[in-house]
C-alpha positions in Angstrom: 20.6 12.3 -7.2 18.1 11.5 -9.8 15.6 8.6 -9.2 13.6 7.0 -12.0 11.7 4.2 -10.4 9.8 3.8 -6.3 8.3 1.2 -4.6 5.0 1.7 -3.5 4.0 -0.2 -0.1 -0.2 -0.1 0.6 -1.3 -1.6 3.7 -5.3 -1.5 3.7 -7.5 -3.3 6.3 -8.8 -7.5 4.5 -12.0 -5.7 3.8 -10.2 -3.6 0.7 -8.7 -6.1 -0.5 -10.4 -6.7 -3.0 -11.4 -3.6 -3.5 -7.5 -2.7 -4.1 -6.5 -5.6 -6.5 -9.6 -4.6 -8.8 -7.5 -0.9 -8.9 -4.1 -1.4 -8.8 -4.5 -4.4 -12.0 -6.5 -1.4 -14.0 -3.0 0.6 -13.6 -0.6 0.7 -16.2 2.3 -0.7 -14.0 4.5 -4.5 -13.7 2.6 -5.9 -11.9 2.7 -5.6 -7.6 2.9 -8.2 -4.6 0.7 -8.3 -1.8 0.7 -10.4 2.0 -1.4 -10.6 4.9 0.8 -8.7 7.8 -0.3 -7.4 11.5 0.3 -3.7 12.3 1.1 -2.2 15.2 0.0 0.9 17.0 -0.1 3.1 19.6 -3.6 5.1 18.6 -5.6 2.8 20.4 -8.4 5.3 18.2 -7.2 3.0 15.6 -8.2 0.0 17.0 -10.7 -2.6 17.8 -11.4 -3.0 21.2 -9.4 -6.7 20.2 -7.7 -5.5 18.4 -5.7 -3.7 21.7 -6.0 -6.2 24.0 -3.7 -8.7 20.6 -1.7 -5.8 20.1 -2.5 -6.4 16.1 -4.6 -5.6 14.1 -4.4 -7.3 11.0 -4.1 -5.7 6.6 -3.2 -6.4 3.6 0.1 -4.9 1.9 0.0 -3.8 -1.9 4.1 -4.4 -2.7 5.1 -2.3 -6.7 7.9 -1.4 -8.4 6.2 2.6 -10.4 8.4 4.8 -12.7 8.7 8.2 -12.0 5.8 9.8 -14.9 3.2 6.8 -13.3 4.2 8.1 -9.4 1.8 11.1 -9.6 -0.9 9.8 -11.4 -1.0 6.3 -9.6 -0.9 8.3 -5.7 -3.7 10.9 -6.9 -5.8 7.1 -8.6 -5.6 5.8 -5.2 -6.3 8.9 -2.7 -9.1 9.5 -5.3 -10.9 5.8 -5.3 -10.1 5.2 -0.8 -10.4 8.5 0.0 -11.6 8.8 3.5 -10.6 5.1 4.2 -7.5 5.4 6.1 -5.7 3.8 4.5 -0.9 4.2 5.2 1.1 3.5 1.6 4.9 4.7 1.9 7.1 5.9 -1.0 10.4 4.9 -1.3 13.2 4.9 -3.9 14.3 2.0 -5.9 18.1 2.3 -5.9 18.2 -1.3 -7.6 16.4 -4.3 -9.0 16.7 -7.2 -11.4 16.3 -10.8 -11.5 19.0 -13.7 -9.9 
């Protein structure tokens, strides 16, 4: 099955929220959403002492839809601008979307 649209999800530390907003606003897309989330992991070396005790790490999640031709340029742009930042992302095919 060939997909033409994808949902890109990106989790960033709160300190990178504004740089990520600026980066995503510079990209030709239909816009994006952001929300505060708690990330949970067993990789304690990536957590502060407070985060280890509470069992959660505050992050900001960005989600956006991109068309196939925009996907690789977006990922390359993110990798260039945030290399080594430890930002987690994932890409999922969109089966359907619309307005109700």
